[in-house]
N, C-alpha and C positions, 0 to 999 in steps of 0.2 A: 292631876299633877304627875302621878306615877306613870300614866300612859305616855307622858312626854319625856320623863326622866329615863325610863327603862330603855327605850330605843337609843337615846344619846349615850347611855352607859355601854350598851352593846357595841355601838359604833366605835367608841373610844377604846374599848377592850380589843376589838378587831385590829384597829390601827396600831395599838401598842404591840400586839403580837407580830404583826407584819413588820413593824419597825425593828423589833428584836431580831427577826430573821434577816433583815437587811444589814443590821449593824454587826451581827455575830461574826461573819467572815473577817471583818476588819479587826474586831476584838481578838479573835483567835490568832490572826496574823501577828498582832502586837505581842500577845502572850508567847507564841511560839518562838519569836525572835529572841526572847530572854531565856529560853530553855535549850538544853542540849538535844541532839538528834534523837536519842532513845526516848526522851520525855515527850517529844513531839509525836513520835510514832505511837507512843502509849496513850496519846490523847489528853495529856495533862493540860488543865485549864487554869492553873495557878501560875502567876509570874515567877520566873526563876532568877538565877544569879549569873547566867552565862552570857549576858548581853555583850559585855566587853570582850569576853573570850571569843564569841562568835564574830565580833567586829574585827578583832586583831587577826583571827584566822582568815576571815574573808578578804581583808586588805592585803594579807601576806600571800595568799594563794592566787588571787585574781587582780587584774589591773582595774580596780574599781574607779579611781579618780579619772583616768583618761576616758573610760567609757561614759562616766557621768558628764564630763566636760563635752564630749562629742554629742551626747543626747541633748544637752542644753543648747549647744551651738546650732545643731541641725533644727531643733524645734523652734527656737527663737527666729532663726533665719526663714524657716518655712512660714511661720505665722506672720511675720512682717511682710514678706513678699506676697503672701496670699491675700492679706487684707487690703494691700495697696491695689493689686490687680483686680480683685473681686469688687472692691468698692467703686473703682473707676468704671468697671463693666456694668455693675448694677445701676450706677448713676446715669450712665449713657443710655442704657435700655429704657429707663423711665423718663428722664428729662428730655432726651431727643427721641421722643416716641413716634413710631410710624408702623404701618402694617408689615413692612419688610423686616424690621427688627423683631416684631412679634413672631414672624415665621422662623427667623433664626433662633429665637429663644426657645421655641417649641422643639426645634431640632436638638438644641443643647440639653433640653430637659429629657429627651429620649436617651441621651448618653448615660443618664443615671441608671438605666435598666441594664447596662452592660457591666458585668462584674469585672473587677480589676484583674482577676486571674486570667480572663480572656485576652487582655491586652498586655499582660506582664512580660511574656516572652518577646513579642515584637518590640516593646519598649527596651528591653534588655539588649537586644541585638542592635537597635538604633543607637543606644547610649554607648555600647561597646565600640561601634564604628566611629563615634565622635570622641572617643577617649574620655568619657564622663564617668567611668566606673571608679569607685573609691574616692569620689569627690563630693563636696557639699552641694554643688550645683546639681549633680546627678541625683542626689537625695531629694532636693526640694522641688525640682521642676514638675514632676507628675502631680504635685499637690498645690501648685501655685494657682491654678484656675479651677476652683471647686464650684460646680454649678449650684450646689446647695447654698454656698455663701453668696454667690451672685444673686440668687433668688432672694436671700435675706435682705441684702442691700437694696435690691429693686423694690421689694415690698415696702420697706421702711422709707424709701425715697419718696413714696407717694404722700407722706405726711410733711415733706419739706415744701414750704410755701413757694409757689411759682412766682408770686409777686416780688419776692426778694431777688430772684434771678433776673426778672425783667427790669427791675429798677437798677440793678447793678450793670446790666448791659447798656441801659440808657446813659448811665454815668461813665461809660467807657471802660468798664472793667473787663478783663479778658476772661475767657472760659476757664482757664486754669486758675486764675485768681479767684473766681467765684467758687470753684471746687475746693481749693485749699483754704481760703480765708473765711468762707461762709458755710459751705456744706460740711466739711470735716469737723469743725468745732460743734456744729449742731447735732451731729450724728455720733457723738462720743459713746452713748450707750450701745449702739449697734456695733461700733468698733470693738468695744469691750466684749460683747457677746461673741463676735467673730474671732477675736483673739483667744478667748477661752476655748472655743471649739477647735480651732485650727492647732492650738498648742497641744491639746490633749490628743488629737489625731496624729500629729507629728511625733509626739513622745511615744505613743503606743504603736507606731508604724514599725512592725516587725518583718512582715513578708518582703516588702520592697528593700528594706535595709539588709536583710539576710541575703537577698539576691545580688545586690550590687556592691555591698561592702564586704569584700572577701579579705581585705587586708586587716590584720589584727589591730593595727593602730587606728583604724577607722570604725571599729565596732561600737555599737550603741549599748546603752545599759540593758534594754530588753534582750539584746543578743547575748550579753554576758549572763543574764539570769537563765536564759535557755541553755547555754553551755554548761551550767552547773548541774543540769539533769542528764548530761550526755555520758557520764562515766558509769562505772560499775557500782560505785558507792556514792550515795547522795547524802550530804550532811544537811539535814532538814533545818537545823538551827540557822546555819549560814544561809540556806535558801530562803527561809522566811524573812530573815533580816534584809537580804537583798531585795526581796519583793516589797518589803516595807519602805526601803530607801527609794525604790522605783516609783512607789505610789505617792510619796510626799510632794514632789514638785507639782503634780497635777492638782493635789488637794490645796496647796498654797495658792496656785494661780486661780483656782475656782473661788476660794473664799475671799481672796483679795479683790476679785472682780464680781462678786456675787450680786450686789445690788445693781450694778450696771448691766450685768448679764441678764437679769430678769427684765429690766427695763428695755434692753435691746431686743429681747425675744418677743416682747409685747408691742414693739413698734414705737417706742417712745422717742421723741425728738427733743433734745435739750434746747431750751429757749435762751 
């Protein structure tokens, strides 16, 4: 009995320690947001009473609400556009399957090996030529067609029954009707998983936003957080509160779609 219990206790102890290491940064961020800057620098790990003071100072010094609204707007728009385009592409690659599409998909897969920094400057010059700088369209276009999301929808489309599509075609239903009335409702878990991933990527998209959003009225919340560290003096209480605010939307989206996210990543199709 002891031989079976001891390894289990050891595994649980290791998992607990690892979990504490993973949770500690979030715990410290929350604690730091309630303390003044000198306490944060001193490494205080006890909740303070400066949360409201930090919030008032943050909202007075920086344009918090406009930056937050911009981030929500850009992230939601990017997520919706991306899941529409990627789901149609993934559906098409799998349902209308042939060897030429397989070759095209392999070429698209190769683009995953090209880092964004290699295409960033050409993209910027192209967007500047078409007057897309400081615009929502300019922000979302590079993220609309994500090969990883196309691959996710293509893989999960394999579980979608072809018999349903053939029956619908016999009944005279159009291809768009089959997609929107049959495929989309059945693939809700996959859409939830894609929505979670694309929202998080768009919310944390700093490099591209910094490059094309030069107007102060178009800055995102991660850009605002970055600007807080640009001065000679950094108020770490304000900084940690802004980081906490920046983290909350992604946490809310993830936990709201958690069950569907797990089902979507494992390829579940809703019956």
